[in-house]
N, C-alpha and C positions, 0 to 999 in steps of 0.2 A: 463301823459296820452299819449299813443302812437299816432302818427299821422295816420289818416285814409286816405288811397289812394285807389281810384277805377277808373275804366275806365269810361270816360265820353265823351260827344260830344265835338269835337274840336272847339275852337273858331277860328275866322278868323286869317289869317297870320298877318294882321295889328295889331290886339289886342295882339297877342303873341309877336310881335316885339317891342311893346311900352314899353320901360323901363322907370324908373324914370327920367333918363337923357333926354330921348326922349320927355317925357311929358313936361319937363321944356322948351325944345326948340320948341315944336310943339303946345303947348297949350292944351294937353290932361289933363286938370286939374282934380284933384280929386274932387269927388262930395261931397255934404253936407250929413247930417245924414239922410235925406229923399230921397237920391239918386239924388237930383237936383244939378246943379253946385254950388260949394261952393261960398258964397259971399266974397267980397274983405276983406282980413284980417283974413278969417277963418283958413287959414293954420297956421298963427302965433298963433291963439288961440289954435288950436289942438296941436301944438308943445309945448305950455306952459303947457298943461294938461299932467301930468306925469302918470296918471292912465293908465293901460293896455287897449288896444283897442279890444273889442269884435265885430266882424263883422259878421252880419247875412245876409242871402240871400234876405229876404223880410220883409216887415214891421211888420207882425204879429209875426214872429219868433224873430225879433229884440226886440219887446216889451215884449215878455215872458222873454227873457234874461235880459232886463232892469228891470223888476219886481224883478228878482232874484238877480241881481247884486246890485241894489240900487245905492249908490254913490261910490261903490268900484271899478268900471270900467266904461270906456266910451263905450257905445253901439251904433252902427250905422247899418243901413240897406243899402244894395247895391241898391235896387229898391226903388222908391218913392211911395207915396200913390196913389192908383188907377191903378197901373201897373198890367197887366195880366202876372202872373209869369210863367205860363206853357210854353209859347213860347218866353220868354225873351232872348234877344241876348246880351251877355256880351260885354262891351266896353273896349277900352284900359285903361280908367280910373278905371274900375273895377279891372283890373289886378294890377294896382299900389296900390289900396286900399287893395286888398287881400294880397299883398306882405308886406304891412305895419302892418297887424293885428297881435295881440298876441294870439287870439283864433278865429277860424272860425266856425260858426254854420250854419248847413244846416238842412233842414227837412228830405231829403232823399225820398225814394219810388218813385223816378223818377221826382218829381215836380221841383226840382232845380238841376238836374244833369248837367245843363249848367255851373255850377261853378266848377265842379270836375277837369277839366283841369287846371284851375287857382289855385286850392288848391294844385295840384301836384307840382306847381312851388313855393309854399310858404313854409316857415319853421315853421309856426304856427301849434299848435295842431288843430285838426278838430274833432268836435263832430257832429254825425248824430243823431238827436233827435228821429227819428222814429225807430232806431235800437232796442229800448227797447219795441216797440209796437208789439202786435200780429196782423198782418195785416188782413184786410178784403179784399178779392179779388174782382176785378171788374168782373161783371158777363156777360156783353154783349159788343158788338162792337169791334172795332179794338184793344182795350186795354184789352180785356177779359183775365183773369188770372193774370194780373198785380195787385199789391197792390193798394188799394185806399189810396191816400196820405194824406187825410185831417183829420188826427187823432186829430189835435189841436182843432177842433170844438167841441169835446166832453169834458166836464169838467173832466171826469175820465181819459181819455187819456192825457189831458192837464196836469194833475198831474204827469204823467209819464215824460213828457217833463220837468217839473219843477225839478223833481228829477235828471234827467240827467244834467241839467244846474247847479243845486246845487253842484254836484260833480265837473263838469268841471270848473266852475268859482271859486269854493273853492280851486281847485288845482292851479288856476292862481294867486290867492291872498291869499296864506295860512295864512298870518299874520292877515287877516280879515275874516277868514272862519266862525267865530261865527256870524258875521253880515249877511253873505250870508245864513247861515243855518236859521237864524231868519226870513229873508225875504222870503225864500222858504216855511217855516212853515206857515207864514201868508197868502201867496198866496194859498197854499194847503187848508187851512181852508176855504177860500172864495170859492174855487172850490167845496169843499164838500157841502157847502150850496147851490151853484148853481145847483149841481147835484140833491140834494134833492128837490129843487123847480121844476126842470124839471120833475122828476119822479112823484112827487105828482100831478103836473098839468096835465100830460098825463093820470094818473090814474083817474082823475076826468072828462075826456072827454067822450062823448058817444063813445062806442067801434067802431062804423063804421066810426068815424071821426079820428081815430088814424092812419092816413096815411099822410105822409109828401110828397107832390108833389112839386118838384123843377125843375129848368132848368138843372143844373149840378148835378150829383149824388155825391155831396160833403158832405152829412150828414149821411153817413152809420154808422159811429161810434156813433154819437149822437143818431140816430134812434135806434140802437141796445141797447144802454144803457138806453134809455127812454121807450122802449117798443112800438116804432112806426114802422109801415110798411113804405116803401118808394117807390116812382116811380119818374123817371126823364126822361127828354127829351134826354139827352146824358150823358154818364158816365164821360167824361173828356172834359173840355173846349178845343176845337180844331178848333174854327172858324166856326163850323157848326150850324145848327138849328134843328138837329134831323132828322133821316130818316123818311119817311112816316110811317114805321112800328112802330117806337118809338113814333111818334106823336099820332098815332091811339091808341097805348097802353095806353098812359097817358090820352087821352080823355076818353077812356073806364073806366079807374080807377076812374076818376072824376065823370063820370055818374053813375057808380055802387055804389060808396061809399057815394056820396053826400057831400064830404068835402066842407066846406063853403069858403075855401081860397086855392089858389094855389100860389106858391112862385117862385121867381127868385133871383139870386145873383146880387149884385150891379155892378159887373164887366162884366156881360154877357148881350147879346142883348135879350130883353124881348119879341120881337114881337110875336113869336110862342106861348109862354105861355099866353100872353095877349089875343090872339085869342081863345085859349082853354077856358080861363075864360069867355070871352064874349059869346061863343057858349053855355057853360054850365050854364050861369047865376050865376056865383060865383065871389067872390072877387079875385083881383090880388094884391099881395104884392111883389114888386121888391126890397125891402130894405135890404135883408139879406146880411151880410158881411161874406166872407170866406177867400179869398186869400189876402186881403188888408184891412188895417185900413182905416178909413175915415179921412177927414181933422179934425182939432181940434174942429170945430164948428158942426161936424156931429155926427151921433149916435154911432160911434164906433172908437173914437180917441185912445183907448187902447185895448189890447187883452181882458181884463176882461170886459170892456164895450161892446166889440163885442159879447162876449158870453151872457152877460145879455140882450143885444138888440135882438139877434137872438132867445134866449129862450122866451123872452116876446112876440116877434112878432109871433112865432110859436104857443104858447099857446093861445094867443088872437085870432089869425086867425082861428085856428081849433076849438076854443070854441064858435065862433060867431054863 
């Protein structure tokens, strides 16, 4: 697979200068699989594991790769659980980990472009999962016209990601390609069942309730595939709480449609959406997961669990 190189945001000079040797001297230690500092002895454990390293930008993408790879490769995420990936700032340790990877996996469409400069310094192949997706453009705000990056939230587009990873990881471990193919087929079958559950559930909703109101406009692919209209307070997480016009629009949609529940994502501030819910007298659900998995004891410890949780929450909330 040819290495993918694109122009990206430059990391700090300190990060660019932090080589493996400098890390050893200065303490820029590589992080663990969840992006946290590696525990004592973890370096020796990783060194003893001779499987190739697949390094992904954030936890959701890493888990998709983990589902496809099974035990044929070691899969790690640069960021840890709960981290807001849109504005993530790479660290010197991220540079070291990227240079040590055998395959680098990014989502693309702008959400993890912060890694591109690091990828340019690495020798590993690079797969951009969203390259195979027909993008849905953002319609409003500062990012209008740019592609919506959150294709993995849709079971149908998630299957596209799985196929991209099946090829990339199969090329990485050709002697175990049959195992990778079997893993990908099993995941794709589960995605098809999830997609059927989503579409059937939406079709059973009252027509006026087939509107997904969220904080970030992260569900465009899921909404399209399920037959849902959508309204959001902001198109991309950027630290804001929505303009007065966006807030008024969402409040008007809630009042007009009578949707029983409005939603927010687990990594965003829910205050404005909670106020809209109180004013309209509807329920608020802030449990949706998009950009990050949950901790192991949470509702979305894996990507497939994330999809199941979000689909169940949306169907339950809109059917109330």
